[in-house]
N, C-alpha and C positions, 0 to 999 in steps of 0.2 A: 504493500500500500504506500510505500515511500514515494514512488513516482507520482501517484495521484496527489499525495499530500503536497509535494513540491509544486505541481501544476496548480493546485487550488490556491496555495499561498501566493504564487506569482499572479494568478488571475485576480485574486482578491486585492492585492496591492495595486494592480493596474487600474482596477475599478474604484480604488479609494476605500475599500472595505476593511473594516476592523471588527473584531468581536462577533456580534450576531450576523452581520452581513457576510463575514468570512465563513461562518458555519453554513449559511444559506448558499453561498457560492459553492462550497464543498459538496453540499447535498445535490445541487444542480449538476455539478460536474460528474458526480457518481451516477446520477440518473442518465446523463447523456452518454456515459461510457458503459452503462449496464446493458449487456446483450440480452439479459432475461426480460427486460422491459422494452426492448427494441431500440434502445439508444436514441440517437438523433432521428433516425428514420422512423422510429415508433412515435416520437413526439410530433414529427411532421404529419404522420398519418392521423394522430389524434386531432391535430388542428384541422386537417382536411375533413374529418368526419363530423366536426362541430361547425363546419361552414366557414372556417377561418384559414383556409389554405392560402389565400392571397396574402394574408398578414405574415405568416411564417415564411412564405416564398419571398417576401420583400426583405426579410432578415437574412435569408440565405443568398439572395441575389446581390448584385453589386450596386444597386440604386439605393434610394432613401428607404429607411426602415419605417414601416407603418406602425402607429402606436397600437397598444393593446391595453385593455382595462383589467383591473384586478378580478372583476367578475368573469371576464372571458378566460383568464388564466385558471380560475377555480373550475370553470366549466370543462376546460380541456384536460386538466390534470386530475380532477376528481378529489373528493375530500380525503381519501386515504393518503394519496401522495402529498397533498398539502399538509396534512397532519404530520406525516413522516418528515418532511422538510422543516416544519416548525420545530419538531423535536430536536433535529440536528442543529438548528440555529439557536435554540433556546428562546424562541419568541412565540407569541400567541398565533394560532393558525389564522386568525382574522387579518394579521399583519402580513403574512407571507405572500398572499396573492398580489397585494399592492406593491410590495418590494420586488417581486418577480416581474411585474409589469414594467417596473423601472429599468431593470438591468438585464433581463433575459434577452431582449432584442439585441443588445450589444454583445452579449456572450455568443449567441448564435451567429451574428454577423462576423465576429472576429474568428470564430472557428471554421468559417466557410469563406475565406478571403477571395477565392477564385470564383465564387458564385455557385458552387455545387457542393453537395454533401460529400465529404471525403470518403474515398474508398479506403479500405483498411481501417486501422484503429484510430479512433477519435483522440485518444490520449497522445498518440504519436504526432498527429496533426497539431494538436494543441501545444505540445512541446516545441515543435518546429516553429510555430507562430511566435511563442514566447521567446525562444532563442533569438529569432530575428529582431524582436523588439529590444532585446537587451544588448545586442552588439552594436 
């Protein structure tokens, strides 16, 4: 889990996150890297199933990121995932959706710099991105 922890730490600091936000970023990164939940592709599918495919496509694409509301995040992720992320971050579940609406578009955008969902491992792509930012 060291590689994931390193990636989460770097992503959190890039996003200006400390404490609870760092925990939330960690939870999101785990969700995006988790093959059991479908990872980023599974998240894209969930957005599409809820009628929000255009929103997440804007985050993956190279243009401007469309906004999303906390209610839409709650609808896409479901209460179990929101509660899981809240527990990881140490914040109330009611706050998680709003915070995710703020920074999830940026995370997805930065993890897909060429406008496509990465083939291969998301963690590797994330590390490549972060290494490029730090050099």
